[in-house]
MARLUMSE-955372 format. One record per residue (C-alpha): residue number from 0; residue in three letters; z, y, x. Coordinates in Angstrom, 3 decimals. Example, Ala and Ser with C-alpha at 12.3 -4.5 7.8 and 13.67 -1.06 7.14 Angstrom:
# MARLUMSE-955372
+-----+------+----------+----------+----------+
! pos ! code !       c3 !       c2 !       c1 !
+-----+------+----------+----------+----------+
!   0 !  ala !    7.800 !   -4.500 !   12.300 !
!   1 !  ser !    7.140 !   -1.060 !   13.670 !
+-----+------+----------+----------+----------+
//
This chain:
# MARLUMSE-955372
+-----+------+----------+----------+----------+
! pos ! code !       c3 !       c2 !       c1 !
+-----+------+----------+----------+----------+
!   0 !  met !  -42.842 !   33.983 !   29.269 !
!   1 !  thr !  -41.517 !   37.448 !   30.134 !
!   2 !  ser !  -42.596 !   40.581 !   28.289 !
!   3 !  pro !  -45.454 !   42.511 !   29.896 !
!   4 !  gly !  -44.620 !   45.615 !   31.922 !
!   5 !  pro !  -45.612 !   49.096 !   30.711 !
!   6 !  ala !  -48.977 !   49.118 !   32.504 !
!   7 !  ala !  -49.966 !   45.670 !   31.223 !
!   8 !  leu !  -48.823 !   46.599 !   27.717 !
!   9 !  glu !  -50.858 !   49.796 !   27.736 !
!  10 !  ala !  -53.896 !   47.871 !   28.947 !
!  11 !  arg !  -53.561 !   45.347 !   26.113 !
!  12 !  val !  -53.196 !   48.101 !   23.533 !
!  13 !  ser !  -56.208 !   49.948 !   24.919 !
!  14 !  ala !  -58.331 !   46.795 !   24.779 !
!  15 !  ala !  -57.149 !   46.092 !   21.227 !
!  16 !  cys !  -57.992 !   49.630 !   20.094 !
!  17 !  ser !  -61.494 !   49.126 !   21.428 !
!  18 !  arg !  -61.767 !   45.692 !   19.794 !
!  19 !  phe !  -60.535 !   46.923 !   16.383 !
!  20 !  gly !  -62.335 !   50.268 !   16.431 !
!  21 !  leu !  -59.238 !   52.446 !   16.570 !
!  22 !  pro !  -58.649 !   55.713 !   18.417 !
!  23 !  glu !  -56.316 !   55.716 !   21.380 !
!  24 !  ser !  -53.612 !   58.264 !   20.717 !
!  25 !  gly !  -50.939 !   59.300 !   23.185 !
!  26 !  pro !  -47.719 !   57.450 !   24.033 !
!  27 !  leu !  -47.206 !   54.030 !   22.513 !
!  28 !  gln !  -45.088 !   53.878 !   19.377 !
!  29 !  leu !  -43.362 !   50.527 !   19.791 !
!  30 !  leu !  -41.683 !   49.121 !   16.718 !
!  31 !  ala !  -38.405 !   47.271 !   16.831 !
!  32 !  gly !  -39.014 !   43.543 !   16.859 !
!  33 !  asp !  -36.391 !   40.850 !   16.729 !
!  34 !  val !  -35.718 !   38.152 !   19.304 !
!  35 !  gly !  -39.246 !   36.752 !   19.600 !
!  36 !  gln !  -41.862 !   37.535 !   22.227 !
!  37 !  arg !  -44.309 !   39.317 !   19.946 !
!  38 !  arg !  -44.658 !   43.078 !   20.393 !
!  39 !  tyr !  -45.497 !   45.512 !   17.607 !
!  40 !  val !  -47.216 !   48.864 !   18.085 !
!  41 !  arg !  -47.870 !   51.424 !   15.348 !
!  42 !  leu !  -51.356 !   52.894 !   15.648 !
!  43 !  arg !  -53.317 !   55.530 !   13.754 !
!  44 !  thr !  -56.752 !   54.946 !   12.312 !
!  45 !  trp !  -59.621 !   57.423 !   12.355 !
!  46 !  ala !  -58.611 !   58.260 !    8.759 !
!  47 !  asp !  -55.094 !   59.156 !   10.018 !
!  48 !  ala !  -53.469 !   56.202 !    8.278 !
!  49 !  thr !  -51.164 !   53.889 !   10.204 !
!  50 !  val !  -51.509 !   50.190 !   10.984 !
!  51 !  val !  -49.500 !   47.772 !   13.106 !
!  52 !  leu !  -50.947 !   46.045 !   16.142 !
!  53 !  val !  -49.329 !   42.675 !   16.819 !
!  54 !  leu !  -49.449 !   41.455 !   20.410 !
!  55 !  tyr !  -48.768 !   37.749 !   20.828 !
!  56 !  pro !  -47.558 !   36.558 !   24.250 !
!  57 !  glu !  -50.690 !   34.491 !   24.856 !
!  58 !  pro !  -54.185 !   33.983 !   23.416 !
!  59 !  ala !  -54.852 !   31.397 !   20.712 !
!  60 !  ser !  -51.143 !   31.233 !   19.958 !
!  61 !  pro !  -50.136 !   28.612 !   17.374 !
!  62 !  ala !  -47.735 !   31.198 !   15.961 !
!  63 !  gln !  -50.650 !   33.532 !   15.255 !
!  64 !  glu !  -52.497 !   30.834 !   13.313 !
!  65 !  arg !  -49.339 !   29.865 !   11.433 !
!  66 !  trp !  -48.671 !   33.478 !   10.478 !
!  67 !  arg !  -52.127 !   33.737 !    8.929 !
!  68 !  arg !  -52.037 !   30.448 !    7.043 !
!  69 !  ile !  -48.448 !   30.718 !    5.827 !
!  70 !  gly !  -49.009 !   34.334 !    4.793 !
!  71 !  glu !  -52.019 !   33.268 !    2.729 !
!  72 !  ala !  -49.975 !   30.524 !    1.047 !
!  73 !  leu !  -47.146 !   32.940 !    0.213 !
!  74 !  gly !  -49.611 !   35.450 !   -1.157 !
!  75 !  arg !  -51.073 !   32.834 !   -3.506 !
!  76 !  glu !  -47.611 !   32.550 !   -5.094 !
!  77 !  gly !  -47.526 !   36.288 !   -5.759 !
!  78 !  leu !  -45.226 !   37.120 !   -2.858 !
!  79 !  arg !  -45.848 !   40.364 !   -1.022 !
!  80 !  val !  -46.594 !   39.993 !    2.683 !
!  81 !  pro !  -48.260 !   42.399 !    5.131 !
!  82 !  ala !  -52.019 !   42.296 !    4.683 !
!  83 !  leu !  -53.918 !   40.866 !    7.639 !
!  84 !  leu !  -56.502 !   43.570 !    8.344 !
!  85 !  asp !  -58.146 !   41.971 !   11.367 !
!  86 !  asp !  -57.427 !   39.033 !   13.628 !
!  87 !  asp !  -58.511 !   38.219 !   17.169 !
!  88 !  pro !  -56.794 !   35.024 !   18.324 !
!  89 !  ala !  -58.910 !   34.960 !   21.495 !
!  90 !  ser !  -57.042 !   38.011 !   22.773 !
!  91 !  gly !  -53.747 !   37.213 !   21.069 !
!  92 !  thr !  -53.900 !   40.323 !   18.915 !
!  93 !  ala !  -53.908 !   41.049 !   15.202 !
!  94 !  leu !  -53.981 !   44.138 !   13.027 !
!  95 !  val !  -51.697 !   44.128 !    9.985 !
!  96 !  glu !  -50.650 !   46.464 !    7.220 !
!  97 !  asp !  -47.934 !   48.960 !    8.117 !
!  98 !  leu !  -45.092 !   48.522 !    5.622 !
!  99 !  gly !  -43.061 !   51.338 !    7.130 !
! 100 !  asp !  -39.505 !   51.254 !    8.445 !
! 101 !  arg !  -37.488 !   50.732 !    5.272 !
! 102 !  asp !  -35.950 !   47.264 !    5.208 !
! 103 !  leu !  -33.439 !   45.758 !    2.809 !
! 104 !  ala !  -30.701 !   45.987 !    5.425 !
! 105 !  ala !  -30.922 !   49.791 !    5.384 !
! 106 !  glu !  -30.797 !   49.816 !    1.579 !
! 107 !  ile !  -27.727 !   47.581 !    1.522 !
! 108 !  arg !  -25.869 !   49.674 !    4.074 !
! 109 !  glu !  -26.606 !   52.905 !    2.189 !
! 110 !  ala !  -25.995 !   51.568 !   -1.344 !
! 111 !  asp !  -22.809 !   51.831 !   -3.351 !
! 112 !  pro !  -20.822 !   48.570 !   -3.321 !
! 113 !  gly !  -21.828 !   47.803 !   -6.911 !
! 114 !  glu !  -25.514 !   48.232 !   -6.110 !
! 115 !  arg !  -25.429 !   45.979 !   -3.070 !
! 116 !  gly !  -25.035 !   42.848 !   -5.173 !
! 117 !  arg !  -28.116 !   43.726 !   -7.208 !
! 118 !  leu !  -30.160 !   44.148 !   -4.022 !
! 119 !  ile !  -29.110 !   40.708 !   -2.787 !
! 120 !  glu !  -29.996 !   39.185 !   -6.159 !
! 121 !  glu !  -33.401 !   40.869 !   -6.018 !
! 122 !  ala !  -34.016 !   39.251 !   -2.645 !
! 123 !  glu !  -32.904 !   35.833 !   -3.902 !
! 124 !  glu !  -35.495 !   36.041 !   -6.683 !
! 125 !  leu !  -38.163 !   35.672 !   -3.988 !
! 126 !  leu !  -36.985 !   32.153 !   -3.204 !
! 127 !  ala !  -38.395 !   30.539 !   -6.361 !
! 128 !  pro !  -42.035 !   31.471 !   -5.648 !
! 129 !  leu !  -41.500 !   30.768 !   -1.949 !
! 130 !  arg !  -40.396 !   27.233 !   -2.785 !
! 131 !  ala !  -43.464 !   26.785 !   -5.006 !
! 132 !  met !  -45.851 !   27.382 !   -2.098 !
! 133 !  ser !  -48.259 !   24.809 !   -0.721 !
! 134 !  arg !  -46.492 !   21.911 !    0.986 !
! 135 !  glu !  -49.423 !   21.739 !    3.391 !
! 136 !  ala !  -48.594 !   25.239 !    4.646 !
! 137 !  ala !  -44.866 !   24.468 !    4.724 !
! 138 !  leu !  -45.584 !   21.505 !    7.002 !
! 139 !  leu !  -47.366 !   23.566 !    9.662 !
! 140 !  asn !  -43.963 !   23.557 !   11.376 !
! 141 !  pro !  -41.885 !   20.367 !   11.609 !
! 142 !  pro !  -39.076 !   20.174 !    9.029 !
! 143 !  phe !  -35.514 !   20.888 !    9.992 !
! 144 !  asp !  -33.782 !   17.756 !   11.233 !
! 145 !  ala !  -30.605 !   16.908 !   13.074 !
! 146 !  ala !  -32.278 !   17.003 !   16.501 !
! 147 !  phe !  -33.582 !   20.509 !   15.812 !
! 148 !  phe !  -30.115 !   21.736 !   14.840 !
! 149 !  val !  -28.505 !   20.017 !   17.839 !
! 150 !  ala !  -30.919 !   21.902 !   20.117 !
! 151 !  glu !  -30.000 !   25.196 !   18.436 !
! 152 !  leu !  -26.305 !   24.496 !   18.926 !
! 153 !  ala !  -26.955 !   23.658 !   22.588 !
! 154 !  his !  -28.401 !   27.170 !   22.882 !
! 155 !  thr !  -25.186 !   28.496 !   21.324 !
! 156 !  arg !  -23.111 !   26.518 !   23.800 !
! 157 !  arg !  -25.094 !   27.978 !   26.684 !
! 158 !  trp !  -24.835 !   31.623 !   25.634 !
! 159 !  ala !  -21.725 !   31.937 !   23.450 !
! 160 !  leu !  -19.423 !   29.397 !   25.095 !
! 161 !  glu !  -20.576 !   29.163 !   28.703 !
! 162 !  ser !  -22.097 !   32.619 !   29.345 !
! 163 !  asp !  -25.346 !   31.117 !   30.633 !
! 164 !  gly !  -23.488 !   28.838 !   33.040 !
! 165 !  ala !  -20.915 !   31.353 !   34.289 !
! 166 !  arg !  -18.010 !   29.411 !   32.729 !
! 167 !  ala !  -18.734 !   25.771 !   32.007 !
! 168 !  leu !  -16.735 !   23.743 !   29.514 !
! 169 !  ser !  -14.429 !   21.128 !   30.956 !
! 170 !  pro !  -15.575 !   17.514 !   30.553 !
! 171 !  glu !  -13.063 !   16.978 !   27.745 !
! 172 !  arg !  -14.070 !   20.110 !   25.828 !
! 173 !  ser !  -17.717 !   19.376 !   26.470 !
! 174 !  ala !  -17.412 !   15.945 !   24.872 !
! 175 !  ala !  -15.520 !   17.388 !   21.907 !
! 176 !  trp !  -18.124 !   20.110 !   21.372 !
! 177 !  glu !  -21.032 !   17.666 !   21.566 !
! 178 !  glu !  -19.453 !   15.331 !   19.021 !
! 179 !  leu !  -18.656 !   18.127 !   16.577 !
! 180 !  ala !  -22.058 !   19.798 !   17.020 !
! 181 !  ala !  -23.881 !   16.512 !   16.379 !
! 182 !  ser !  -21.816 !   15.903 !   13.249 !
! 183 !  leu !  -22.489 !   19.422 !   11.953 !
! 184 !  ala !  -26.211 !   19.101 !   12.699 !
! 185 !  arg !  -26.520 !   15.789 !   10.865 !
! 186 !  glu !  -24.785 !   17.123 !    7.772 !
! 187 !  ala !  -26.743 !   20.412 !    7.748 !
! 188 !  ala !  -30.048 !   18.548 !    8.001 !
! 189 !  asp !  -29.282 !   16.180 !    5.116 !
! 190 !  ala !  -30.709 !   17.682 !    1.917 !
! 191 !  ser !  -30.542 !   14.452 !   -0.074 !
! 192 !  arg !  -27.541 !   15.545 !   -2.163 !
! 193 !  ala !  -29.178 !   18.903 !   -2.927 !
! 194 !  gly !  -32.412 !   17.548 !   -4.391 !
! 195 !  gly !  -34.358 !   17.237 !   -1.158 !
! 196 !  pro !  -35.856 !   19.755 !    1.269 !
! 197 !  val !  -37.740 !   22.847 !    0.092 !
! 198 !  pro !  -39.966 !   25.412 !    1.812 !
! 199 !  thr !  -37.583 !   27.559 !    3.834 !
! 200 !  his !  -38.359 !   30.928 !    5.417 !
! 201 !  arg !  -35.913 !   30.150 !    8.252 !
! 202 !  asp !  -34.936 !   33.790 !    8.916 !
! 203 !  phe !  -34.380 !   35.014 !    5.387 !
! 204 !  his !  -32.086 !   37.926 !    6.207 !
! 205 !  ala !  -32.167 !   41.546 !    5.090 !
! 206 !  asn !  -33.996 !   42.829 !    8.176 !
! 207 !  asn !  -36.966 !   40.583 !    7.343 !
! 208 !  leu !  -37.412 !   42.015 !    3.841 !
! 209 !  met !  -39.305 !   45.304 !    3.728 !
! 210 !  arg !  -39.443 !   47.743 !    0.826 !
! 211 !  thr !  -43.130 !   48.479 !    0.190 !
! 212 !  pro !  -44.472 !   51.832 !   -1.066 !
! 213 !  glu !  -45.017 !   50.304 !   -4.516 !
! 214 !  gly !  -41.378 !   49.214 !   -4.651 !
! 215 !  ala !  -41.635 !   45.449 !   -4.115 !
! 216 !  leu !  -39.846 !   43.539 !   -1.392 !
! 217 !  ala !  -42.179 !   42.029 !    1.180 !
! 218 !  leu !  -41.518 !   39.087 !    3.488 !
! 219 !  ile !  -42.126 !   39.414 !    7.215 !
! 220 !  asp !  -41.551 !   37.132 !   10.231 !
! 221 !  phe !  -42.440 !   34.019 !    8.252 !
! 222 !  gln !  -44.493 !   32.122 !   10.849 !
! 223 !  asp !  -41.627 !   29.654 !   11.438 !
! 224 !  leu !  -41.329 !   28.657 !    7.759 !
! 225 !  arg !  -40.695 !   24.936 !    7.267 !
! 226 !  leu !  -39.004 !   22.425 !    4.953 !
! 227 !  gly !  -35.233 !   22.586 !    4.936 !
! 228 !  his !  -32.027 !   22.405 !    2.939 !
! 229 !  pro !  -32.103 !   24.520 !   -0.264 !
! 230 !  asp !  -28.985 !   26.376 !    0.899 !
! 231 !  tyr !  -30.434 !   27.494 !    4.224 !
! 232 !  asp !  -32.191 !   30.684 !    3.103 !
! 233 !  pro !  -29.427 !   31.775 !    0.689 !
! 234 !  val !  -26.699 !   31.532 !    3.320 !
! 235 !  ser !  -28.881 !   33.357 !    5.846 !
! 236 !  leu !  -29.276 !   36.204 !    3.366 !
! 237 !  arg !  -25.640 !   36.434 !    2.262 !
! 238 !  phe !  -23.620 !   35.648 !    5.366 !
! 239 !  glu !  -25.269 !   37.455 !    8.255 !
! 240 !  arg !  -26.238 !   40.978 !    9.194 !
! 241 !  ala !  -26.155 !   43.501 !    6.316 !
! 242 !  gly !  -26.056 !   40.764 !    3.676 !
! 243 !  ala !  -22.463 !   40.008 !    4.665 !
! 244 !  leu !  -21.439 !   43.393 !    3.214 !
! 245 !  val !  -21.790 !   41.824 !   -0.247 !
! 246 !  pro !  -18.760 !   39.660 !   -1.107 !
! 247 !  ser !  -19.803 !   36.008 !   -1.510 !
! 248 !  ser !  -17.471 !   33.039 !   -1.625 !
! 249 !  gly !  -19.904 !   30.475 !   -0.254 !
! 250 !  asp !  -18.108 !   27.802 !   -2.275 !
! 251 !  asp !  -21.338 !   26.875 !   -4.054 !
! 252 !  arg !  -23.166 !   26.279 !   -0.775 !
! 253 !  ser !  -23.053 !   23.530 !    1.819 !
! 254 !  glu !  -20.378 !   24.349 !    4.366 !
! 255 !  ala !  -22.368 !   22.512 !    7.033 !
! 256 !  val !  -25.531 !   24.535 !    6.400 !
! 257 !  leu !  -23.600 !   27.806 !    6.344 !
! 258 !  leu !  -21.736 !   27.019 !    9.552 !
! 259 !  gln !  -24.731 !   25.626 !   11.433 !
! 260 !  arg !  -26.671 !   28.812 !   10.688 !
! 261 !  ala !  -23.730 !   31.030 !   11.655 !
! 262 !  trp !  -23.154 !   29.189 !   14.950 !
! 263 !  lys !  -26.882 !   29.249 !   15.634 !
! 264 !  val !  -27.211 !   33.022 !   15.227 !
! 265 !  leu !  -24.025 !   33.561 !   17.227 !
! 266 !  gly !  -25.801 !   31.996 !   20.199 !
! 267 !  thr !  -28.889 !   34.119 !   19.623 !
! 268 !  phe !  -26.902 !   37.344 !   19.439 !
! 269 !  glu !  -24.794 !   36.495 !   22.497 !
! 270 !  lys !  -27.990 !   35.957 !   24.476 !
! 271 !  met !  -29.362 !   39.304 !   23.342 !
! 272 !  leu !  -26.125 !   41.030 !   24.354 !
! 273 !  ala !  -26.284 !   39.355 !   27.768 !
! 274 !  leu !  -29.780 !   40.809 !   28.132 !
! 275 !  gly !  -28.492 !   44.287 !   27.356 !
! 276 !  arg !  -29.599 !   44.488 !   23.712 !
! 277 !  glu !  -26.527 !   46.275 !   22.314 !
! 278 !  val !  -28.124 !   46.629 !   18.877 !
! 279 !  tyr !  -27.094 !   43.001 !   18.284 !
! 280 !  arg !  -23.348 !   43.589 !   18.788 !
! 281 !  pro !  -22.524 !   44.207 !   15.102 !
! 282 !  his !  -24.616 !   41.169 !   14.148 !
! 283 !  arg !  -22.664 !   39.068 !   16.671 !
! 284 !  asp !  -19.393 !   40.365 !   15.252 !
! 285 !  thr !  -20.508 !   39.486 !   11.718 !
! 286 !  ala !  -21.355 !   35.949 !   12.840 !
! 287 !  leu !  -17.874 !   35.559 !   14.325 !
! 288 !  leu !  -16.251 !   36.816 !   11.121 !
! 289 !  thr !  -18.395 !   34.465 !    9.036 !
! 290 !  ile !  -17.463 !   31.413 !   11.105 !
! 291 !  arg !  -13.762 !   32.221 !   10.947 !
! 292 !  ala !  -13.795 !   32.994 !    7.219 !
! 293 !  arg !  -16.046 !   30.165 !    6.015 !
! 294 !  thr !  -14.668 !   27.242 !    8.008 !
! 295 !  arg !  -12.299 !   25.248 !    5.810 !
! 296 !  pro !   -8.982 !   24.878 !    7.651 !
! 297 !  asp !   -8.745 !   21.241 !    6.555 !
! 298 !  gly !  -12.444 !   20.517 !    6.969 !
! 299 !  ala !  -14.375 !   18.366 !    9.407 !
! 300 !  trp !  -15.508 !   21.337 !   11.514 !
! 301 !  ala !  -12.230 !   23.252 !   11.747 !
! 302 !  pro !  -11.851 !   22.094 !   15.405 !
! 303 !  leu !  -14.959 !   24.144 !   16.248 !
! 304 !  leu !  -12.875 !   27.285 !   15.761 !
! 305 !  asp !  -11.120 !   26.494 !   19.030 !
! 306 !  phe !  -14.416 !   27.145 !   20.847 !
! 307 !  leu !  -14.979 !   30.643 !   19.497 !
! 308 !  pro !  -15.102 !   33.340 !   22.174 !
! 309 !  ala !  -12.244 !   35.829 !   22.042 !
+-----+------+----------+----------+----------+
//
């Protein structure tokens, strides 16, 4: 589904303001989202406080229900999440607490090198209570499996290797890619040697951790949480976006999990660049650096390096 045009967006915001009892105030203040189809608008209340209006792409969205239920489960473990102030699934809108614009990525970029490691460690401390959450809530989304990862790597092939069909792989390179991608997906999905799957945020990177006014880190964008390999969230935090500014060897993590995640986000960022979203260029470049640096030259997935775009 495509994003609504300006007139349709304004109409949805106006209807939501009426539904939630908020004043309508001037030009829309759109907040930066990530790659999903939700839109976020900062609104003022009659008391001149701010709240965030979430616009889902369609009414009665499963993602809206998952956000509510998973957020409740995280909150029961003492984790800070945006408060759900009001919810109207019938219109695909929700009103949530405004946590401001200060995310962990900004803190990492601005911190001295010695302080950056402490910030990453602070974020990693959130994983223990996250993994203690209700399994029922963690199963609202299907667990990671090899088929899921294969589909993600097919997305990477489309956008990072074939430019959305503009330059197709030859039959020989196509077969080689498919074999390597399937092998990487199978290994990344197998958590048996790591103690079994655990609740996994899925996008546990520094842009999805907000610094609250009281000083705690809060989780956002958690509606896709599911069971996965214990290394998945840690490698997302340490090896992409601002987290990659903190030196980490990765030797204590599954190479397959690290590489699957890096190849996956490479495809996402290449798509965003193709759509004109230049803000993703440094993230794409970090993904490329991560793949090159963390692939063992004598390892099973070293041949994947031959597919990297120049």
